[in-house]
MARVO-377646 format. One line per field, with one value per residue (C-alpha): residue number from 0; x, y, z; residue in three letters. Coordinates in steps of 0.1 Angstrom, whole numbers, plus 2048, in hexadecimal, padded with zeros to 3 digits. Example, Ala and Ser with C-alpha at 12.3 -4.5 7.8 and 13.67 -1.06 7.14 Angstrom:
2
k 0	1
X 87B	889
Y 7D3	7F5
Z 84E	847
r ALA	SER
//
This chain:
480
k 0	1	2	3	4	5	6	7	8	9	10	11	12	13	14	15	16	17	18	19	20	21	22	23	24	25	26	27	28	29	30	31	32	33	34	35	36	37	38	39	40	41	42	43	44	45	46	47	48	49	50	51	52	53	54	55	56	57	58	59	60	61	62	63	64	65	66	67	68	69	70	71	72	73	74	75	76	77	78	79	80	81	82	83	84	85	86	87	88	89	90	91	92	93	94	95	96	97	98	99	100	101	102	103	104	105	106	107	108	109	110	111	112	113	114	115	116	117	118	119	120	121	122	123	124	125	126	127	128	129	130	131	132	133	134	135	136	137	138	139	140	141	142	143	144	145	146	147	148	149	150	151	152	153	154	155	156	157	158	159	160	161	162	163	164	165	166	167	168	169	170	171	172	173	174	175	176	177	178	179	180	181	182	183	184	185	186	187	188	189	190	191	192	193	194	195	196	197	198	199	200	201	202	203	204	205	206	207	208	209	210	211	212	213	214	215	216	217	218	219	220	221	222	223	224	225	226	227	228	229	230	231	232	233	234	235	236	237	238	239	240	241	242	243	244	245	246	247	248	249	250	251	252	253	254	255	256	257	258	259	260	261	262	263	264	265	266	267	268	269	270	271	272	273	274	275	276	277	278	279	280	281	282	283	284	285	286	287	288	289	290	291	292	293	294	295	296	297	298	299	300	301	302	303	304	305	306	307	308	309	310	311	312	313	314	315	316	317	318	319	320	321	322	323	324	325	326	327	328	329	330	331	332	333	334	335	336	337	338	339	340	341	342	343	344	345	346	347	348	349	350	351	352	353	354	355	356	357	358	359	360	361	362	363	364	365	366	367	368	369	370	371	372	373	374	375	376	377	378	379	380	381	382	383	384	385	386	387	388	389	390	391	392	393	394	395	396	397	398	399	400	401	402	403	404	405	406	407	408	409	410	411	412	413	414	415	416	417	418	419	420	421	422	423	424	425	426	427	428	429	430	431	432	433	434	435	436	437	438	439	440	441	442	443	444	445	446	447	448	449	450	451	452	453	454	455	456	457	458	459	460	461	462	463	464	465	466	467	468	469	470	471	472	473	474	475	476	477	478	479
X 5B2	5A2	594	586	575	567	558	54D	537	527	525	51D	4FF	4EF	4E3	4D7	4BC	4A2	4AA	4AE	48B	479	48C	48B	467	470	46A	483	47E	489	4A1	4B7	4C4	4DB	4EE	4E6	4F1	511	51A	50B	521	541	537	531	552	56A	56F	581	59A	5B4	5B4	5B9	5D3	5E8	5DE	5E1	5F4	5E8	5F4	5E5	5C2	5C3	5C5	5AE	592	59A	590	573	566	56A	556	53B	53A	536	517	506	509	4F5	4D9	4B9	4A3	4A5	4AC	4C6	4D5	4D5	4E6	502	508	50E	527	53A	536	549	566	565	567	58A	59A	595	5A1	5BE	5CA	5C7	5DD	5F5	5F7	5F4	611	627	627	622	607	61A	60F	5F1	5DC	5EE	5EC	5C9	5C5	5D5	5BE	5A4	5A9	595	57D	575	577	55E	544	54C	550	539	519	523	535	515	4FC	512	50B	4EA	4E0	4EE	4F9	4EA	4E5	4F9	51B	51A	529	537	54F	55E	56D	589	58F	594	5AB	5C1	5C2	5CB	5E7	5F7	5F2	606	61E	623	615	634	630	62C	632	610	613	5F7	5F8	5D5	5B6	596	57C	560	54C	54E	548	527	51C	529	520	4FD	4F8	503	4EB	4CF	4D4	4D6	4B8	4A2	4AC	4A4	480	47A	46B	457	445	43F	454	469	443	440	453	463	476	47A	481	4A2	4AA	4AC	4BC	4D2	4DD	4E1	4F7	50C	50D	518	531	53F	540	550	569	574	57E	590	5B5	5AD	58D	57A	57B	591	576	592	5A3	586	58E	5A2	586	59C	597	574	56C	57D	567	548	54E	552	537	51D	52E	526	501	4FF	50F	505	4E3	4E6	4F8	4DA	4C4	4D1	4D1	4AE	4A0	4AD	4A0	47D	475	48C	486	4AC	4B9	4D7	4F3	4E6	4E2	505	513	4FE	50E	532	534	533	550	565	55F	56B	58A	591	593	5A7	5C9	5C3	5B7	5D2	5EC	5D3	5C6	5EB	5F1	5CF	5C1	5A5	58B	58D	58E	571	55A	55C	555	538	52C	532	51F	500	500	4FD	4E5	4CB	4CB	4C0	4A3	491	491	470	467	474	494	4AB	4CD	4E5	4D8	4D7	4FB	509	4FA	50C	52B	529	522	53F	559	548	54D	570	57A	567	56C	58F	597	587	595	5B8	5B3	5A7	5C8	5DB	5D1	5D7	5F9	60C	603	5DE	5DA	5CB	5B1	5AB	5A4	58C	57A	57C	56C	552	545	547	533	51B	512	50F	4FA	4E2	4E0	4D4	4BF	4AF	4AC	49D	487	47C	478	464	44C	44D	442	425	419	41B	400	3EE	400	41F	433	42C	439	458	45B	45E	43B	434	44B	468	468	440	432	41B	406	41A	439	439	42F	446	465	457	45B	483	485	478	48F	4AD	4A2	4AE	4CD	4D1	4CC	4DE	4FD	4FA	4FD	51E	52A	52C	542	55B	55A	569	582	58D	593	5A2	5BD	5C4	5C8	5E2	5F3	5F5	607	61D	62B	62E	643	659	660	669	681	690	697	6A7	6C0	6C7	6E8	6E6
Y 368	370	392	386	367	37F	397	37F	373	390	39A	378	371	38F	385	363	376	373	349	347	358	33F	321	326	333	353	37B	393	3A4	383	373	392	38E	372	393	3A7	389	386	3AA	3AE	391	3A1	3C2	3AE	39F	3B6	3C6	3A9	3A8	3C2	3B0	38D	398	3A3	389	36A	37C	382	363	34B	35E	35F	33C	330	34A	33E	31B	325	337	31D	301	31A	321	2FA	2FB	317	302	2E8	2FD	2F2	313	336	339	31E	32C	34F	33D	332	355	35F	343	34F	375	36E	360	376	394	392	38B	3AA	3C0	3A7	3AD	3D1	3D3	3BE	3DA	3F7	3EB	3DF	402	41C	43B	44F	432	426	433	41E	3FF	404	402	3E0	3D4	3E5	3CD	3AF	3C9	3D3	3B0	3A1	3BB	3B6	393	384	389	37A	35F	359	35E	343	32A	332	32E	311	2FF	307	322	30A	311	336	327	30A	321	331	30E	309	32F	32A	310	322	33F	32B	318	33C	348	32E	332	357	369	371	361	37A	37B	37D	39C	395	3B6	3BC	3A8	3A5	3BD	3A6	3C1	3D3	3B6	3AC	3D3	3D8	3BA	3BB	3DE	3DD	3C3	3D1	3F1	3E5	3D1	3F0	404	3E8	3E9	40C	409	3EA	3FD	41D	42F	42A	429	402	3ED	3D9	3F5	410	3EF	3E4	404	415	3F2	3F7	41A	416	3F9	40C	428	418	407	428	432	415	416	437	42C	40A	405	3EB	3F1	3DA	3F9	415	435	44A	445	459	478	481	492	488	465	467	479	45B	442	452	453	432	428	43F	42F	40F	417	421	404	3E5	3F0	3FB	3D8	3C3	3D8	3D9	3B2	3B3	3CD	3BC	39A	3A4	3C2	3B4	390	38B	369	368	366	384	39A	394	39D	3BE	3C6	3C4	3E9	3F5	3E0	3E7	40E	406	3F4	40F	42C	418	419	442	446	438	453	46E	464	466	488	49A	486	470	48A	49B	477	46F	48C	489	462	468	481	46A	44D	463	46A	449	441	460	44E	42E	43F	445	422	412	3F1	3FB	40F	40C	3F6	40E	428	410	403	427	42E	40F	41B	43D	42A	419	432	442	424	421	447	446	426	41E	444	446	425	438	453	443	42C	44C	45E	43D	43E	419	40F	415	400	3E4	3F3	40C	3F4	3E4	403	40F	3ED	3EE	40C	3FF	3DF	3EF	408	3EC	3D4	3F1	3FD	3D8	3D3	3F5	3F6	3D4	3DB	3FB	3EA	3CC	3EB	3FD	3DB	3D6	3FA	3FC	3E2	3C6	3AA	3B4	3A8	383	38E	39A	376	367	35D	36F	369	385	397	38B	3A4	3B3	3D2	3CE	3D9	3FC	3FD	3E3	3F7	417	404	3FF	426	42E	41A	426	448	43F	432	453	465	44C	453	47B	474	46F	491	4A2	48A	48D	4B1	4AF	495	4AA	4C8	4B3	4A7	4C8	4D6	4B6	4BF	4E3	4D6	4C0	4DA	4F2	4D8	4CB	4F4	4F8	4DB	4E7	509	4F6	4E7	509	517	536
Z 456	479	46D	44E	45E	47C	462	448	464	464	442	432	449	43D	41B	42E	444	42C	429	44D	452	43C	447	46D	46A	47D	476	468	48B	499	483	480	4A6	494	489	4A4	4C0	4B0	4AE	4D3	4DE	4CE	4E2	503	500	4F1	515	522	505	513	534	523	50A	527	53F	520	505	4E4	4D3	4ED	4EE	4C9	4C4	4DE	4D5	4AC	4B7	4C9	4AA	495	4AF	4B1	48C	48A	4A4	48E	46F	486	492	492	49B	49A	4BF	4BC	4A2	4B6	4D3	4C0	4AF	4D4	4DA	4B6	4C0	4E3	4CF	4B2	4C5	4D2	4AE	4A0	4BF	4C2	49C	4A6	4C2	4AE	492	4A8	4BE	4A2	48E	4AB	4A8	48C	472	485	465	44C	466	464	440	43D	45A	448	42A	439	447	422	414	42C	424	3FB	3FB	417	408	3E8	3F6	410	3F3	3E0	3F8	406	3E4	3D9	3F8	418	433	447	432	437	45A	452	438	45A	461	443	448	470	46A	454	46A	48A	475	46B	490	49C	484	480	4A2	4B7	4DA	4F3	519	52C	546	55D	56D	56C	57C	56C	579	582	58A	571	557	56A	567	543	531	53B	539	517	50A	51C	510	4EB	4F0	4FE	4DE	4C6	4D2	4D1	4AB	4B2	4D1	4C5	4DD	4FF	511	50D	52E	512	50C	528	545	531	527	54A	554	539	53F	567	564	54C	563	581	56C	562	587	590	573	57D	5A1	598	593	576	566	54A	531	541	540	547	525	516	52C	50C	4F4	4D7	4DF	4EC	4CD	4B5	4C8	4C6	4A1	49E	4B3	49D	480	488	492	46B	45D	469	468	443	43E	449	437	414	40E	41A	3FF	3E5	3EE	3F7	3E2	3C2	3C5	3C3	3D2	3EB	3D4	3BC	3DB	3E3	3C1	3C3	3E2	3D4	3C7	3EA	3F7	3D7	3DA	400	3F5	3DA	3F1	410	400	3FF	422	438	42B	42B	44F	45A	449	44E	470	46F	477	456	441	457	44D	429	42E	443	425	40E	420	428	404	3F6	410	409	3E8	3F8	409	3E9	3DF	3D0	3C0	39D	3A7	38B	394	387	39F	3BF	3B2	3B1	3D3	3E4	3D1	3E1	402	3FF	3F7	419	42C	424	42B	44D	464	461	466	483	490	488	49A	4B7	4BA	4B1	4D2	4E6	4FC	4F4	516	515	4EE	4FE	516	501	4E2	4F7	4FF	4D8	4C9	4E1	4D5	4B0	4B7	4D0	4B5	49B	4AF	4B7	493	483	49F	49C	477	475	48D	47B	45A	468	479	45A	442	45A	45A	436	42F	443	442	437	450	444	420	432	442	41F	41F	401	3E4	3E6	3C6	3BF	3D6	3BB	3C6	3E8	3D7	3DA	3FD	409	3F7	407	42A	41D	414	439	448	432	43F	461	457	446	466	47A	460	462	487	487	478	49A	4A9	48A	48D	4B0	4A5	48D	4A3	4BE	4A2	498	4BA	4C3	49F	4AC	4CF	4C0	4A5	4C4	4DA	4BC	4B4	4DB	4D6	4BB	4C9	4E8	4D2	4C3	4CB	4DF
r MET	GLY	ALA	ILE	MET	SER	ILE	LEU	SER	THR	THR	SER	VAL	ASN	VAL	ALA	LEU	SER	THR	LEU	SER	ARG	GLU	LEU	ASP	ALA	PRO	ILE	SER	HIS	ILE	GLN	TRP	VAL	VAL	THR	ALA	TYR	LEU	LEU	ALA	LEU	ALA	THR	VAL	ILE	PRO	VAL	THR	GLY	TRP	ALA	ALA	GLU	ARG	PHE	GLY	ILE	ARG	ARG	LEU	TRP	LEU	SER	THR	GLY	ALA	VAL	PHE	VAL	GLY	ALA	SER	VAL	LEU	CYS	GLY	MET	ALA	TRP	SER	ALA	ASN	SER	LEU	ILE	ALA	PHE	ARG	VAL	ILE	GLN	GLY	PHE	ALA	GLY	GLY	MET	ILE	MET	PRO	LEU	GLY	MET	MET	VAL	LEU	THR	LEU	ALA	VAL	GLY	PRO	ALA	ARG	VAL	GLY	ARG	ALA	MET	SER	VAL	ILE	GLY	VAL	PRO	MET	LEU	LEU	GLY	PRO	THR	PHE	GLY	PRO	VAL	LEU	GLY	GLY	LEU	LEU	VAL	GLN	TYR	VAL	GLY	TRP	GLN	TRP	ILE	PHE	TYR	MET	ASN	VAL	PRO	VAL	GLY	LEU	ALA	GLY	LEU	ALA	LEU	ALA	TRP	ARG	LEU	LEU	PRO	ALA	ASP	ARG	PRO	GLU	GLY	ARG	HIS	ARG	LEU	ASP	TRP	VAL	GLY	LEU	LEU	LEU	ALA	SER	PRO	GLY	ILE	ALA	LEU	LEU	THR	PHE	GLY	LEU	ALA	GLU	VAL	PRO	GLY	GLN	GLY	GLY	VAL	ALA	HIS	PRO	VAL	VAL	TYR	VAL	PRO	LEU	LEU	ALA	GLY	ALA	THR	LEU	LEU	ALA	VAL	PHE	ILE	TRP	HIS	ALA	ARG	ARG	THR	ASP	ASP	PRO	LEU	ILE	ASP	VAL	ARG	LEU	PHE	ALA	SER	LEU	ARG	LEU	ALA	ALA	ALA	SER	ALA	THR	THR	PHE	LEU	LEU	GLY	LEU	ALA	LEU	PHE	GLY	SER	LEU	LEU	VAL	LEU	PRO	LEU	TYR	PHE	GLN	ILE	VAL	HIS	GLY	GLU	GLY	ALA	LEU	ALA	THR	GLY	LEU	LEU	LEU	ILE	PRO	GLN	GLY	LEU	ALA	SER	ALA	ALA	VAL	MET	PRO	LEU	VAL	GLY	PRO	LEU	THR	ASP	ARG	PHE	GLY	GLY	GLY	ARG	VAL	VAL	LEU	VAL	GLY	VAL	MET	LEU	LEU	ALA	LEU	GLY	THR	ALA	VAL	LEU	THR	GLN	VAL	GLY	ALA	ASP	THR	PRO	TYR	PRO	LEU	LEU	LEU	ALA	ALA	LEU	ALA	VAL	ARG	GLY	LEU	GLY	LEU	GLY	ALA	SER	MET	MET	PRO	ALA	MET	ALA	ALA	ALA	TYR	ALA	ALA	MET	ARG	PRO	GLU	THR	VAL	PRO	ARG	ALA	THR	SER	GLY	LEU	ASN	VAL	MET	GLN	ARG	VAL	GLY	GLY	SER	ILE	GLY	ALA	ALA	VAL	LEU	ALA	VAL	ILE	LEU	ASN	VAL	GLN	ILE	ALA	ALA	ALA	LEU	PRO	GLY	ALA	GLY	THR	ALA	ALA	ARG	GLY	ALA	VAL	PRO	ALA	GLY	ASP	LEU	GLY	PRO	LEU	ALA	ASP	ALA	VAL	ALA	GLY	ALA	PHE	GLY	VAL	THR	PHE	TRP	TRP	ALA	PHE	TRP	LEU	THR	LEU	ALA	ALA	ILE	PRO	ALA	ALA	LEU	VAL	LEU	ALA	ARG	GLN	GLU	ARG	HIS	ALA	ARG	ASP	ARG	GLU	ALA	VAL	GLN	ARG	ALA	ARG	GLU	VAL	ALA	ALA	HIS	GLN	PRO	ALA
//
């Protein structure tokens, strides 16, 4: 329930961006922070999750964050402006950022590293249900009830999740062995936020030479560099960067970061293409996105066993190639691109998503020692969420810049002042702007291949070492 609630809050909002842009009188480049701020808040709070789980216990922490999430959802529905909605989404993200890592901790500690691939398949179900049905549900609510209800719908789901957690989650004893690394928190959280903001502004400013870009980039990079220096020298760091000395874990984490970069950005752009270029309503847009989610769900039962057998790296490579293939088709979109071709491309992307994100996460968890799971979980999830934040922000700004460059006044069209789907002679130019944006998504997807290759190589070395160790143990027990 918690995972579904957290992911729905990302995917259902995507189909509402055009409506939010129009009703809250904000351009796409500004309203996209409703998504980006949420993802960024997730990334900011995740580093604290490992410490908080040890300090307060997983059960107590889940119940507390679930309650805050429900309350923040109510505030989002009551928002009166784009800025107020973004602020309430930050609060929602702070709570939602702990829900998914806590679920992963429970599963990983319960099943052990040998069956972590199957465990990731279990928790992958809500991660797939969200992208599949979130846009449909969000579109239905936006079109027939009002955009406020994409946030109010979290209330019954959240209350049901809290009731189930109260009943089913086992009581655990808080350990409290580690102190909160306040210095690390004050370095890492603003560092992540500044770096993400700077990268998001690169397309809009035409490069890194503008102060709006290089000042936050330099400040963020400096804070993160100091954080890494600090984390390597303290006993209980916020994120134990020493764990990433394992090349296997580092490669898995880099893969999840790059996949998050490509995934969340595309999820934001796709609904806007259907709504602005083809004039589809929110509900129709959600329905058109279903093939991607269904394809992911279809491949998921195979992904867990294949990951346990062959390793996450090999499966991820296949998934990334499928994801890149589907995205390559989208780079050619026009104003009259036939829907069968678009839906086929989305289905191929869905197969790639299902065969890439979960195996990468499973490979990372398989590389963790049981005692390092809480702290390593924080680092892994930060990588994924920061990648998602940067991807969503960068692709939204690229889209806005491309539309503005394609024709005078196109930014107004993108904001909804020109009726979506009634662009007339502007349609081809606006569709071309989406094509350029999908090219960026394509190259971001390919960037995950080198990390996946390193991951596959490290997993092969690990299997070879385990085979040698087993052979030695068998030989030691043989009679002389």
